[in-house]
C-alpha positions as CSV (number, residue, x, y, z in Angstrom):
1,X,190.4,45.2,70.4
2,X,188.4,42.0,69.7
3,X,185.2,44.0,69.7
4,X,186.5,46.4,67.1
5,X,187.6,43.5,64.9
6,X,184.3,41.7,65.3
7,X,182.5,44.8,64.2
8,X,185.0,45.6,61.3
9,X,184.8,42.1,59.8
10,X,181.2,42.3,58.5
11,X,181.6,45.9,57.4
12,X,184.7,45.1,55.4
13,X,183.1,42.0,53.9
14,X,180.1,44.1,53.0
15,X,182.3,46.8,51.3
16,X,184.2,44.1,49.4
17,X,180.9,42.6,48.2
18,X,179.6,46.0,47.0
19,X,182.9,46.6,45.2
20,X,182.7,43.2,43.5
21,X,179.1,43.8,42.4
22,X,180.2,47.2,40.9
23,X,183.1,45.5,39.0
24,X,180.7,42.8,37.7
25,X,178.2,45.4,36.6
26,X,180.8,47.4,34.8
27,X,182.2,44.3,33.2
28,X,178.8,43.3,32.0
29,X,178.2,46.8,30.6
30,X,181.5,46.6,28.6
31,X,180.7,43.1,27.3
32,X,177.2,44.2,26.2
33,X,178.6,47.4,24.7
34,X,176.3,49.6,26.8
35,X,176.8,53.3,26.1
36,X,176.5,55.4,29.3
37,X,175.1,58.8,28.5
38,X,176.4,61.8,30.4
39,X,173.9,63.6,32.7
40,X,172.6,66.6,30.9
41,X,173.7,70.0,32.2
42,X,171.5,71.8,34.7
43,X,169.1,74.2,33.0
44,X,168.0,77.2,35.0
45,X,165.5,78.0,32.3
46,X,162.9,75.8,34.0
47,X,161.6,77.2,37.2
48,X,159.4,75.3,39.7
49,X,156.4,77.1,38.4
50,X,157.0,75.6,34.9
51,X,156.6,72.1,36.1
52,X,152.9,72.3,36.8
53,X,152.3,72.3,33.0
54,X,154.0,68.9,32.4
55,X,151.3,66.7,34.0
56,X,148.3,68.3,32.3
57,X,150.2,68.5,29.0
58,X,150.9,64.7,29.2
59,X,147.3,64.0,30.1
60,X,146.0,66.1,27.2
61,X,148.0,64.2,24.6
62,X,148.0,60.7,26.2
63,X,147.2,58.2,23.5
64,X,147.5,60.7,20.7
65,X,149.6,59.8,17.6
66,X,151.0,62.5,15.4
67,X,152.1,62.2,11.8
68,X,155.2,64.3,12.3
69,X,157.0,66.7,14.6
70,X,155.2,69.7,13.1
71,X,151.9,68.2,14.2
72,X,153.2,67.8,17.8
73,X,154.5,71.4,17.8
74,X,151.2,72.8,16.5
75,X,149.1,70.7,18.9
76,X,151.2,71.9,21.9
77,X,151.1,75.5,20.9
78,X,147.3,75.3,20.5
79,X,147.0,73.6,23.9
80,X,149.2,76.3,25.5
81,X,147.2,79.1,24.0
82,X,144.0,77.5,25.4
83,X,145.3,77.5,29.0
84,X,144.4,80.0,31.6
85,X,147.0,82.8,31.7
86,X,146.7,83.4,35.4
């Protein structure tokens, strides 16, 4: 029985410490008026094959500044049309 108690004590102390850290974190978030955003819903619209575009798209526009959203949309459309269709 002593062996179990000697093993349990550090585990329980560790769990209590983790719980106290969580309470402290939540208290700080409340004090700082942090708004926790919900996780967006899963979108099955994007398939794994769609993700290969994101890296090259980011690279193509890295450092580019646009005047407005319409400029972004036009630039992305142009970039997409220039890509190989295969």
